DOMI-947825 format. One line per field, with one value per residue: residue in three letters; z negated, x negated, y negated of N, C-alpha, C, O in turn. Coordinates in pm, 1 decimal, padded with zeros to 6 digits, m for minus. Example, Ala and Ser with C-alpha at 12.3 -4.5 7.8 and 13.67 -1.06 7.14 Angstrom:
DOMI-947825
residuo [Ala | Ser]
nzz [m00780.0 | m00708.0]
nxx [m01319.0 | m01285.0]
nyy [00569.0 | 00225.0]
cazz [m00780.0 | m00714.0]
caxx [m01230.0 | m01367.0]
cayy [00450.0 | 00106.0]
czz [m00780.0 | m00787.0]
cxx [m01320.0 | m01290.0]
cyy [00330.0 | m00003.0]
ozz [m00846.5 | m00803.9]
oxx [m01423.6 | m01340.9]
oyy [00331.9 | m00113.8]
//
This chain:
DOMI-947825
residuo [Met | Leu | Gly | Phe | Ser | Ala | Glu | His | Asn | Leu | Gly | Pro | Lys | Val | Arg | Tyr | Leu | Ala | Glu | Glu | Leu | Gly | Leu | Gly | Arg | Asp | Gly | Ala | Val | Lys | Val | Ile | Thr | Lys | Cys | Pro | Gln | Val | Leu | Gly | Met | Ser | Val | Glu | Asp | Asn | Ile | Ala | Pro | Lys | Val | Arg | Tyr | Leu | Ala | Glu | Glu | Leu | Gly | Ser | Gly | Gly | Thr | Gly | Arg]
nzz [m01857.9 | m01854.2 | m01786.6 | m01522.7 | m01206.6 | m00906.2 | m00650.0 | m00693.6 | m00794.8 | m00653.0 | m00386.9 | m00250.3 | m00227.2 | m00074.3 | 00158.5 | 00236.5 | 00296.7 | 00495.5 | 00686.8 | 00709.4 | 00724.8 | 00923.0 | 00902.8 | 00905.4 | 00784.8 | 00731.2 | 00716.0 | 00496.2 | 00296.6 | 00296.9 | 00202.9 | m00054.4 | m00163.2 | m00168.1 | m00322.1 | m00574.1 | m00767.5 | m00639.2 | m00645.1 | m00884.0 | m00851.1 | m00771.5 | m00477.9 | m00385.9 | m00559.7 | m00563.2 | m00365.8 | m00099.8 | m00097.4 | m00106.9 | 00128.9 | 00315.0 | 00264.2 | 00333.0 | 00603.8 | 00702.8 | 00646.9 | 00801.7 | 01045.2 | 01183.0 | 01198.0 | 01044.8 | 00893.6 | 00702.6 | 00432.4]
nxx [m00228.9 | m00396.3 | m00658.3 | m00635.3 | m00739.8 | m00672.6 | m00788.8 | m00943.5 | m00757.2 | m00510.1 | m00575.9 | m00681.9 | m00446.0 | m00273.7 | m00430.5 | m00439.2 | m00168.2 | m00120.5 | m00333.3 | m00439.8 | m00206.0 | m00092.9 | 00105.2 | 00082.7 | 00058.3 | 00315.6 | 00476.2 | 00360.0 | 00420.0 | 00699.6 | 00728.9 | 00616.2 | 00787.7 | 01032.5 | 00963.1 | 00805.2 | 00660.9 | 00470.8 | 00238.0 | 00124.8 | 00030.7 | m00218.4 | m00412.0 | m00565.4 | m00491.3 | m00213.8 | m00051.4 | m00162.4 | m00167.0 | 00111.6 | 00198.7 | 00063.7 | 00190.7 | 00459.1 | 00421.0 | 00338.4 | 00565.8 | 00755.2 | 00649.4 | 00479.1 | 00207.3 | m00119.8 | m00105.7 | m00252.7 | m00495.1]
nyy [m00909.7 | m01120.6 | m01044.8 | m00991.2 | m00973.1 | m01120.7 | m01074.9 | m00843.8 | m00656.7 | m00685.1 | m00734.4 | m00493.9 | m00341.4 | m00501.7 | m00525.8 | m00253.8 | m00201.3 | m00397.6 | m00373.2 | m00099.6 | 00052.3 | m00083.8 | m00278.0 | m00547.8 | m00890.9 | m01001.1 | m00770.0 | m00640.6 | m00825.1 | m00800.3 | m00535.2 | m00560.5 | m00750.1 | m00611.6 | m00395.0 | m00455.0 | m00317.2 | m00170.1 | m00311.4 | m00248.2 | 00002.5 | 00251.6 | 00254.9 | 00475.2 | 00684.7 | 00690.8 | 00541.1 | 00596.6 | 00888.7 | 00938.5 | 00817.9 | 00978.3 | 01225.7 | 01164.1 | 01103.0 | 01350.3 | 01504.3 | 01377.8 | 01418.7 | 01247.2 | 01247.4 | 01196.9 | 00934.0 | 00677.5 | 00684.2]
cazz [m01739.1 | m01860.4 | m01717.5 | m01392.9 | m01094.5 | m00786.7 | m00541.2 | m00730.3 | m00818.0 | m00552.9 | m00252.6 | m00185.7 | m00195.9 | 00038.0 | 00276.6 | 00276.9 | 00361.8 | 00614.4 | 00786.6 | 00731.0 | 00769.2 | 01041.4 | 00880.0 | 00917.0 | 00664.2 | 00708.2 | 00672.4 | 00360.0 | 00209.9 | 00285.4 | 00113.3 | m00190.6 | m00207.7 | m00196.0 | m00419.7 | m00635.9 | m00849.6 | m00558.2 | m00683.8 | m01002.1 | m00814.1 | m00713.3 | m00337.8 | m00371.5 | m00640.8 | m00557.6 | m00240.7 | 00017.0 | m00094.9 | m00075.1 | 00271.3 | 00386.7 | 00248.3 | 00415.0 | 00744.8 | 00735.1 | 00642.3 | 00913.9 | 01167.0 | 01259.5 | 01191.3 | 00918.0 | 00867.6 | 00568.5 | 00404.5]
caxx [m00225.2 | m00504.1 | m00775.8 | m00586.8 | m00802.5 | m00590.2 | m00865.9 | m00985.4 | m00643.2 | m00403.7 | m00633.4 | m00683.5 | m00310.2 | m00224.9 | m00508.0 | m00394.7 | m00037.3 | m00127.7 | m00429.8 | m00448.3 | m00076.2 | m00055.8 | 00226.7 | 00054.9 | 00083.8 | 00459.6 | 00525.6 | 00311.4 | 00500.0 | 00833.1 | 00718.0 | 00591.7 | 00909.5 | 01135.0 | 00913.5 | 00689.3 | 00583.3 | 00360.5 | 00117.7 | 00068.1 | m00012.1 | m00350.8 | m00407.9 | m00623.4 | m00424.6 | m00069.0 | 00009.8 | m00211.2 | m00115.5 | 00254.4 | 00209.4 | 00022.7 | 00296.9 | 00573.2 | 00383.0 | 00341.2 | 00704.9 | 00828.5 | 00587.2 | 00417.0 | 00061.4 | m00184.4 | m00121.3 | m00303.6 | m00634.7]
cayy [m00990.6 | m01218.8 | m00993.4 | m00945.7 | m01042.7 | m01103.6 | m01015.2 | m00708.0 | m00568.7 | m00695.9 | m00735.4 | m00362.2 | m00296.1 | m00582.3 | m00484.8 | m00120.4 | m00214.6 | m00482.3 | m00330.1 | 00045.2 | 00102.4 | m00160.1 | m00355.6 | m00690.4 | m00968.8 | m01012.0 | m00640.0 | m00617.6 | m00912.4 | m00739.4 | m00418.4 | m00608.8 | m00818.0 | m00510.3 | m00297.1 | m00519.3 | m00224.0 | m00118.2 | m00384.9 | m00183.2 | 00137.9 | 00272.3 | 00296.4 | 00608.9 | 00787.1 | 00689.6 | 00495.0 | 00672.2 | 01026.0 | 00937.9 | 00787.6 | 01100.4 | 01324.0 | 01124.1 | 01115.3 | 01493.3 | 01550.9 | 01317.3 | 01464.6 | 01138.9 | 01255.6 | 01163.3 | 00792.9 | 00649.1 | 00721.4]
czz [m01739.3 | m01784.3 | m01575.5 | m01280.8 | m00968.4 | m00675.9 | m00572.1 | m00739.2 | m00706.0 | m00410.2 | m00184.3 | m00146.5 | m00075.6 | 00165.8 | 00326.8 | 00352.9 | 00495.2 | 00724.0 | 00813.4 | 00774.7 | 00889.5 | 01025.7 | 00904.6 | 00788.7 | 00631.3 | 00658.8 | 00530.2 | 00261.0 | 00190.8 | 00189.5 | m00030.9 | m00246.5 | m00247.0 | m00306.4 | m00489.5 | m00722.3 | m00772.2 | m00596.1 | m00807.5 | m00974.0 | m00759.2 | m00568.2 | m00326.6 | m00441.8 | m00620.4 | m00418.9 | m00121.9 | 00017.0 | m00060.3 | 00074.0 | 00353.3 | 00380.8 | 00337.2 | 00563.4 | 00788.3 | 00741.9 | 00760.8 | 01047.4 | 01248.6 | 01252.6 | 01057.0 | 00898.2 | 00723.6 | 00554.7 | 00404.6]
cxx [m00339.1 | m00627.5 | m00745.0 | m00647.8 | m00722.8 | m00667.4 | m00902.4 | m00867.7 | m00539.5 | m00456.1 | m00633.6 | m00544.8 | m00254.3 | m00297.9 | m00463.9 | m00262.9 | m00048.4 | m00214.6 | m00426.5 | m00315.7 | m00024.9 | 00070.5 | 00206.5 | 00090.8 | 00232.6 | 00520.2 | 00483.7 | 00392.3 | 00640.2 | 00831.0 | 00704.9 | 00714.8 | 01016.5 | 01094.1 | 00788.9 | 00604.2 | 00468.9 | 00229.8 | 00051.4 | 00016.3 | m00154.0 | m00334.3 | m00451.4 | m00543.1 | m00274.3 | m00014.2 | m00031.6 | m00162.3 | 00033.4 | 00276.4 | 00172.5 | 00132.8 | 00416.7 | 00542.1 | 00387.2 | 00483.4 | 00785.5 | 00766.2 | 00519.0 | 00264.9 | 00011.0 | m00208.5 | m00167.9 | m00445.0 | m00654.0]
cyy [m01091.7 | m01173.9 | m00948.3 | m01029.6 | m01015.0 | m01033.7 | m00870.8 | m00611.6 | m00569.7 | m00684.0 | m00599.5 | m00311.9 | m00370.4 | m00542.9 | m00348.1 | m00129.7 | m00287.8 | m00421.8 | m00180.1 | 00106.0 | 00025.9 | m00243.4 | m00504.1 | m00762.1 | m00973.6 | m00880.9 | m00607.7 | m00700.8 | m00854.9 | m00620.4 | m00464.8 | m00678.6 | m00717.1 | m00414.1 | m00352.7 | m00426.3 | m00161.0 | m00188.0 | m00325.6 | m00043.8 | 00137.8 | 00317.2 | 00441.9 | 00717.5 | 00795.6 | 00656.9 | 00581.1 | 00817.8 | 01034.0 | 00910.3 | 00910.3 | 01205.7 | 01290.2 | 01138.4 | 01261.4 | 01545.1 | 01497.2 | 01351.1 | 01356.2 | 01142.2 | 01206.9 | 01016.8 | 00774.0 | 00696.7 | 00869.0]
ozz [m01633.5 | m01723.2 | m01515.6 | m01262.9 | m00928.2 | m00613.8 | m00484.7 | m00695.5 | m00669.0 | m00323.0 | m00069.9 | m00043.2 | 00013.8 | 00270.6 | 00447.7 | 00460.8 | 00595.6 | 00840.5 | 00928.2 | 00853.2 | 00951.2 | 01124.8 | 00922.6 | 00695.9 | 00516.5 | 00570.0 | 00452.4 | 00153.9 | 00080.3 | 00105.4 | m00119.4 | m00365.8 | m00348.3 | m00376.0 | m00466.8 | m00747.0 | m00832.7 | m00580.8 | m00832.6 | m01063.7 | m00707.6 | m00538.2 | m00264.9 | m00390.4 | m00656.0 | m00361.2 | m00050.6 | 00121.6 | 00008.3 | 00137.2 | 00449.9 | 00482.1 | 00407.8 | 00640.7 | 00897.8 | 00832.3 | 00812.8 | 01152.1 | 01369.7 | 01297.3 | 00966.4 | 00886.5 | 00634.0 | 00650.2 | 00382.8]
oxx [m00374.7 | m00695.3 | m00822.9 | m00610.2 | m00707.0 | m00615.0 | m00892.8 | m00878.0 | m00487.2 | m00388.2 | m00589.3 | m00529.2 | m00195.0 | m00235.1 | m00452.2 | m00248.5 | 00007.9 | m00175.1 | m00412.0 | m00313.6 | 00074.2 | 00135.9 | 00303.3 | 00146.1 | 00271.6 | 00605.5 | 00562.4 | 00428.8 | 00694.3 | 00919.7 | 00774.2 | 00743.1 | 01084.0 | 01179.0 | 00678.5 | 00487.1 | 00378.2 | 00122.3 | m00066.4 | m00036.6 | m00202.6 | m00253.8 | m00382.4 | m00528.6 | m00212.9 | 00060.6 | 00054.2 | m00119.8 | 00076.0 | 00362.2 | 00241.1 | 00164.5 | 00469.1 | 00627.7 | 00433.9 | 00518.0 | 00873.7 | 00821.4 | 00502.5 | 00199.7 | 00089.4 | m00324.2 | m00126.1 | m00507.3 | m00765.3]
oyy [m01143.7 | m01256.6 | m00874.1 | m01145.4 | m00899.7 | m00941.3 | m00784.6 | m00497.0 | m00464.5 | m00629.7 | m00589.6 | m00246.8 | m00310.2 | m00528.1 | m00328.1 | m00072.4 | m00244.3 | m00419.0 | m00138.1 | 00200.7 | 00064.9 | m00275.9 | m00578.0 | m00703.1 | m00952.4 | m00881.0 | m00553.7 | m00652.3 | m00860.0 | m00606.0 | m00414.6 | m00667.1 | m00734.8 | m00358.3 | m00303.0 | m00455.0 | m00103.8 | m00130.0 | m00350.9 | 00021.8 | 00037.2 | 00405.4 | 00522.9 | 00828.4 | 00896.2 | 00735.7 | 00633.2 | 00866.7 | 01126.9 | 00971.9 | 00943.5 | 01268.0 | 01376.5 | 01181.3 | 01292.7 | 01621.2 | 01565.5 | 01317.3 | 01370.7 | 01047.8 | 01178.9 | 00976.4 | 00847.2 | 00743.1 | 00916.7]
//
């Protein structure tokens, strides 16, 4: 945790949730509050692929990266 840069490590996740998924700041905070482990995940390797899969399965199109 000592080498943990908030902007480098957390910023991309918060921006992805808030901006790319369109959740806004409040929505991103709700996701992080309910599932804090999302902050330890990679956007490219974990979060975005899961979002794409869920969007395809639910038929809402290709939301995410």
